[in-house]
C-alpha positions as CSV (number, residue, x, y, z in Angstrom):
1,M,-2.5,-7.2,12.7
2,K,-4.9,-6.4,15.5
3,H,-4.8,-9.8,16.9
4,G,-1.0,-9.5,17.3
5,L,-1.4,-6.4,19.1
6,V,-3.8,-7.9,21.5
7,V,-1.3,-10.7,22.2
8,A,1.5,-8.2,22.7
9,V,-0.6,-6.2,25.1
10,A,-1.6,-9.3,27.0
11,G,2.2,-10.4,27.2
12,V,3.1,-7.0,28.7
13,A,0.1,-7.4,31.1
14,M,1.5,-10.7,32.1
15,V,5.0,-9.3,32.7
16,I,3.6,-6.4,34.7
17,E,1.4,-8.7,36.8
18,G,4.4,-11.0,37.5
19,L,6.5,-8.0,38.7
20,G,3.7,-6.6,40.9
21,G,5.1,-8.4,44.1
22,C,8.7,-7.1,43.5
23,A,8.2,-3.5,44.5
24,T,6.9,-2.2,47.8
25,S,5.8,1.2,46.2
26,T,4.9,2.3,42.7
27,P,4.5,5.9,42.9
28,N,3.7,6.3,39.1
29,S,1.0,3.6,38.8
30,S,-2.6,4.5,38.6
31,P,-5.5,2.3,40.1
32,A,-7.2,2.2,36.7
33,L,-4.1,0.7,35.0
34,T,-3.5,-1.8,37.9
35,S,-7.0,-3.1,37.6
36,T,-6.9,-3.3,33.9
37,T,-3.5,-5.1,34.0
38,S,-4.7,-7.5,36.5
39,A,-7.8,-8.4,34.6
40,S,-5.8,-9.0,31.4
41,A,-3.3,-11.2,33.1
42,S,-5.8,-13.3,34.8
43,A,-7.6,-14.0,31.5
44,N,-4.6,-14.8,29.4
45,S,-2.1,-16.4,31.8
46,A,-1.5,-20.0,32.7
47,P,-1.7,-20.9,36.6
48,T,1.6,-19.8,38.4
49,S,3.3,-20.4,41.5
50,A,1.6,-17.3,42.9
51,A,-1.4,-19.5,43.9
52,A,0.9,-21.5,46.3
53,T,0.2,-20.9,50.0
54,A,2.0,-21.5,53.2
55,G,0.6,-23.9,55.6
56,A,-0.7,-22.7,58.8
57,G,2.3,-23.9,60.8
58,F,4.7,-21.6,58.8
59,V,2.7,-18.3,59.0
60,G,4.1,-15.9,61.5
61,Q,7.4,-14.5,62.6
62,W,10.6,-16.6,62.8
63,H,14.2,-15.6,63.8
64,V,17.8,-16.8,63.8
65,H,20.7,-14.8,65.2
66,D,20.5,-11.3,63.6
67,A,17.7,-12.2,61.1
68,T,13.9,-12.3,60.9
69,L,11.7,-14.0,58.5
70,D,8.0,-12.9,58.4
71,I,5.9,-15.6,56.5
72,A,2.3,-14.6,55.2
73,A,0.0,-17.1,53.2
74,R,1.8,-16.2,49.8
75,T,4.8,-14.0,50.6
76,A,7.7,-13.7,53.1
77,T,10.0,-10.9,54.1
78,M,13.4,-11.6,55.5
79,V,15.6,-9.0,57.2
80,V,19.2,-9.7,57.9
81,S,20.0,-7.1,60.5
82,L,22.7,-4.7,61.1
83,G,25.5,-7.4,61.8
84,M,26.2,-7.4,58.1
85,G,28.9,-4.8,58.5
86,P,29.5,-1.4,57.0
87,C,27.6,-0.3,53.9
88,S,30.3,1.8,52.5
89,L,33.9,2.9,52.8
90,G,32.9,6.3,54.0
91,P,31.6,7.0,57.6
92,P,30.7,3.6,59.2
93,H,27.0,2.9,58.7
94,A,25.9,-0.6,59.6
95,C,23.9,-2.4,56.7
96,S,20.7,-4.5,56.6
97,E,19.4,-6.6,53.7
98,T,15.8,-7.1,53.1
99,D,14.8,-9.8,50.9
100,S,11.2,-10.3,49.3
101,L,10.1,-13.8,48.8
102,S,7.0,-15.6,47.3
103,V,5.8,-18.9,48.2
104,L,6.6,-21.3,45.3
105,S,5.1,-24.5,46.8
106,G,4.4,-26.1,49.9
107,D,2.0,-28.1,52.3
108,D,1.7,-28.5,56.1
109,T,5.2,-30.0,56.4
110,H,7.4,-27.8,54.1
111,I,7.4,-24.8,51.9
112,T,9.7,-23.4,49.2
113,L,10.3,-19.7,48.9
114,G,11.9,-17.9,46.1
115,V,13.4,-14.4,46.2
116,T,11.7,-11.7,44.2
117,A,13.6,-8.7,45.4
118,V,16.7,-7.7,47.4
119,S,17.4,-4.2,48.8
120,F,19.9,-2.8,51.4
121,T,19.6,0.1,53.9
122,D,21.9,1.7,56.3
123,N,21.2,2.3,60.0
124,T,19.8,5.6,59.2
125,G,17.2,3.9,56.9
126,A,18.8,5.3,53.6
127,S,19.1,2.9,50.5
128,A,22.6,1.7,50.2
129,A,24.6,-0.4,47.6
130,N,25.2,-4.0,48.2
131,P,28.2,-4.1,50.5
132,D,29.3,-7.6,49.4
133,P,27.8,-8.7,46.0
134,G,29.8,-11.9,45.9
135,S,28.0,-13.5,48.9
136,S,24.6,-12.0,48.9
137,T,21.2,-13.2,48.2
138,A,19.9,-12.7,44.6
139,I,16.7,-12.7,42.8
140,G,15.9,-16.3,41.9
141,D,17.7,-17.7,44.9
142,S,15.3,-20.3,46.6
143,M,15.1,-22.2,49.8
144,Q,12.9,-24.9,51.4
145,L,11.7,-24.7,54.9
146,V,10.9,-28.0,56.7
147,L,8.7,-28.0,59.9
148,Q,10.9,-29.9,62.4
149,A,8.8,-29.4,65.6
150,P,6.4,-26.8,66.8
151,G,8.1,-23.4,66.5
152,L,11.2,-24.9,64.8
153,L,12.0,-24.7,61.0
154,N,15.0,-26.3,59.2
155,R,16.2,-24.4,56.1
156,V,17.6,-26.2,53.1
157,V,19.1,-24.0,50.3
158,V,17.7,-25.2,47.0
159,H,19.4,-22.6,44.9
160,G,21.7,-19.7,45.6
161,F,22.2,-17.9,49.0
162,P,25.8,-17.9,48.8
163,G,26.2,-16.1,52.0
164,W,24.5,-18.9,54.0
165,E,27.0,-21.7,53.4
166,G,28.0,-23.3,56.6
167,G,25.3,-21.1,58.5
168,N,22.8,-22.1,61.1
169,P,19.9,-23.8,59.3
170,Y,17.3,-23.4,62.1
171,W,14.7,-20.7,62.4
172,C,12.6,-20.3,65.7
173,G,9.1,-19.1,66.1
174,T,6.1,-19.0,68.4
175,G,5.8,-22.2,70.3
176,V,9.4,-23.4,70.1
177,S,10.5,-25.4,73.1
178,Q,13.2,-24.2,75.4
179,A,15.6,-26.9,74.2
180,N,15.0,-26.2,70.5
181,A,15.2,-22.3,71.0
182,Q,19.0,-22.9,71.6
183,L,19.4,-24.2,68.1
184,C,18.6,-20.7,66.7
185,G,21.3,-18.7,68.5
186,A,21.0,-15.5,70.3
């Protein structure tokens, strides 16, 4: 019976550890619980994609039209700005979408990112409901970014991202040439 309890606790620890990157704040968590949870998960879990890192050519800030993508070694944050339209039927407040992503795989020529969280805010910074659930990003959506030239990435949807169908696949960053900068729009 005790062995089963240890396995159950370890399983809960792995689930909690896996969700750790999904929230930006955890007001009710305690440092002791977090440290114990991490130690349990590390000792009892198989290697996951959390160990994947972005190549140096991908790390930094990228943009296309009304969106930015900040890529760090293991995570990324994408913000689709106020061009999404109104958040509600009430007073018109423009909406923004923020997607948290993790690096699933990659090397110096490409990376694959997976969505771990999606949130919406209005132009006052208040949380908002999803203004268009049918065409928005969802947890589990994934994309591959291919380094085309210095400062230029090409996005390929692997799974999901229904709102991106037919959209501009290019992201521009530091070092993009003047000719390639035009590919990323205004």
